[in-house]
N, C-alpha and C positions, 0 to 999 in steps of 0.2 A: 504494500500500500504506500510505502514511503516514496517509491518511484513516481507513482501517479500523483501524489500530493505535491511533490517537488515540481513535477512537470507542470501541473495546472497552475500552481502559484507563480512559477517562473515565466511562463509564456504570455500570459494575459489573453483573455478571450478576445477574439477578433484579429489576433496576430496570424502570421502565416502558420499553416498546419505544422504541428510538432508531434513527435511520437515518443513513447516509452515502450521498450520491448522487454519481454521476459522469455526465457528459454526453458521450455518444458521438456525438451528432448524429443525422441521419436520412439516408435513402438514397433517391434516385430512380435506379432501375436503368435501364440502356439496353443496347442490343445490344452496344455497344462497352465497357460497364462493368458487368459482371454480378455483381460480388462486393463484399463489405463486411467489414471487420474492425475491431475496436476493443478496447482494454484499459483497464480502470480498476482501482481498488483492490480491487474485488470479484471480478473475473474477466476472462476473454477471451471475446468474442462474435464469431461470424461469420454471414454470410448470403450466399447465392448463388442467383440465379435461373437457370433453364434455359428458354429461350424454346421454346415448343411451338406448332406451327400445324397443326391438324386431324389427324384419323386416330388419335388416342390418347384413348380414353374415360377420363373421370374425371381428366384431367390438363390443367390450364390454367396454363401457365407455373409449374411447381412451384418453390417456394422452399425450399431446404435451410438449416438453421440448426445451430449448435453453441454450447455454452456450457461453460466449465470454470471452477471457482472459483479464486481467486487462491492462490498458494503460502502466504500467511499464513493464510487461512481454512482451507486444507487442513491446515495444521500444528496448528490448534486443534480440528479436527473429531474427535469421538470416536464417531461412528456413520456408517452409510451415509446417503445423502441420499434424500429423496423429492422428485422434480422433476416439475412439470407445466407445460405450455405451452398457450396458447389463441390462436385467430386471430379477428380482427374485420375486417369489410369495411365501409367507410363508416360506422363507428360501431356496427355490429350484429354480434353473434356469428355466425360461419359454422357453428358446431357442430364445427369441426375442433379437435382437441386431441391432445396427446401426454402420456402419463403413464408415468413410470419410478419405481416405488415403492421401490426399494432399489438405489441405485448407489453405488459407492465415491466418496469425496471427490476422488480424482484422475482420475475418469472424464471423458472428453470426451463430454458428453451431446450427442447429435445427433438431429435429427428433420426431417421434411419436411412442409410443407403443400402437397399436390400439386394442389389445385384452388382455385378462387375468386380466383386472382391475375390478374384481367383487366387489360388495359392501361388505365392511368389511374386505377384505383380507389385510394382511400385505405385502405391496409392497416395492420394492427397485429398484431404478435406480442408476447404478454406471457406472463410465467410466473414461477415461483418454485421455489426449492429450500430445503427445511428439513432441518436436521440438528442433532444435539447437539454442544455445544462445551464445552471446558474452558479457561479463561483463568486461569492462575496459581492453580489449585485452585478456582476459582469456575465452576460449571457452569450451563448454560442451553441454549436452543434458538436457533439462528440461522435467520433467514428472509431469504434473498437473493432479491430480485425484480428483474425487468427489464421494460422496455417498448421496443419497436422499431417505429417507424412507417416505412412504405416505400410507394413507388409503383413498379409495374412499368411503366416508360415504354417508348415505342417507339423511343427513340433520337433523338427530336426533337419537334417540335410543342409542345403546351402542357402536357406532363406536369408541369412545374415548378409551374404555377399550380394544379394539382389537389392538391398537397401542403398539409397544414394547418400546416406549419412547426414542429410539435412534435418534440422530440428524443428519442432513445433515452437512457434512464437506467437505472441499476441502483442498488439500495440494499440495505443489510443492516440487519436489526433483530435484536437479541438480547433474549430474555426469560428 
């Protein structure tokens, strides 16, 4: 929280966009380790894979996610949030997305990308939430973004070598 507090106090609302980033790492899921969670100054993020084998159309190892903004960002929010997430596979959009156009700042936003999560593919979930803020009488718009890179591994083998080593990060920009 100190990063976001220092950022917001230092940049002044209405100034050029600024950002604060936290590094949550990355995740290579396995049958024995199917979930991930991390918290930084901007919020709390979770991800969980459900391994699926055959028989269920349109579902390939669905990965469920959640994100909730930090208590500090919630305290300066003056509007509902507009939140959107996208999915990429091996660097290209899968076309999967999730959009919530008006959710409260305390809402635990959750969504699932039910397909395209094949074993060993380099996956990425990214997104953002925008909302109005008031910091000591100065108003603006916050844009909280995140990126999460993951591999649905098979619990062994070379899934680790398929990861590109980039980390999950989130950042906030106030305009």
